[in-house]
N, C-alpha and C positions, 0 to 999 in steps of 0.2 A: 761295842767295844770288846777288846780281848779280856779285860779283867773286871768289867762292870756291865750290869744289865738292869732293866726295869721290868716289872711284871704287872700285867693288867688282867683282871677278870671280875666277875660279879659274884657276890655272896648274897644268897637269898635266905631270909628268915621267915619261915612259915608259922612260927610260934607266936603266941600272944604276948611275949615279953621281949623287950629289947635286950641285946647282949653287946659285948665289946670284943672285937678282935684285938688280942693282946700281944700276939707273937706269931711269926710265920717261920717255919724251918724248912730246909731243903738240902738234899745231898749235894746240890750244885755249889752251895756257898754257906760258910759259917757266919756270914756278915749280911743278914737280911734286916732292913729297917723299914718302918712304916713312915710314909710321908704324905703331907697335904701340900697343896699349892695355893698360895695367896698372892694374887696379882701375877707377877713373874718370878716369885720367890718360893723355893721349896723349903718346907719346914718339917723337922722330925716330929712325929706324933707318937706318944706313949701307947695310945690305944685308938681304935677307930670304931665308931658307933655302928651297930647293925640294928636298925629299927625293927620293932615288932611288926610282923606282916609286911615287911619292906625289904629293901636291898641296900647293900653297900657296893657301889660301883667303883672299881679301880680302873682309871683310864688315863691316857696320855694327856698331860696338861692339867691333871686334877690329882685326886687321891691315888696313890700308887705305892708299890714296893720298889726299893732299890736293893740290888744284890751286888755286893762288892767281893773282891778276892775270889773270883770264880775258879772252880776246880778245872774247868775247861770252857772253851767258847762254844756255846750251844749252836747246833746247826738248825737251819730252817727245817721245820717238819718234826724235829725231835720233841718228845713230850717230857716236860720237866715236872717231877713230883714235888708237891708242897704239902706240908701239914699245917693246917690252920688251928691255932690255939685261941680259945675264948675265955672270957671271965667266968661264965657259968656253964656253958655247953661243953660237951666232950669234944676232943680234937677231931678234925675231919681231914682225910687225905684226898687230894685232888691231883689231876694231871693237866697241865696247861701246854698246848702246842706252841712251839717257837715260830714266830712269824717274822718276815723281813722287817728291818727297821723302817722301810718305806711304806709298810702296810698301814692303811687307814681304814678302820672298820666302818661299815655303813650304819647309820643311826636307825 
């Protein structure tokens, strides 16, 4: 959509202690929210658990980010920078490529 997007990626925790993703920021949007999906209903989440020696997978139809009020409509192939903020770990910057809305990743 022109003014809204979703973001999907995987956060891996190699450490021995669980952490929580508390906030995500990006130059693309000042309105980034964490969501879970229960059945067919999206629900806002204050934090998302990143298990020790485990992964937090953000995916279509599941846990994901919603970006509202986009600064511009991202083009396929563009890389969007995100800063991941955690309860105990230092922030991490990542870049996520924009894929077509029809893209379905292989398991």
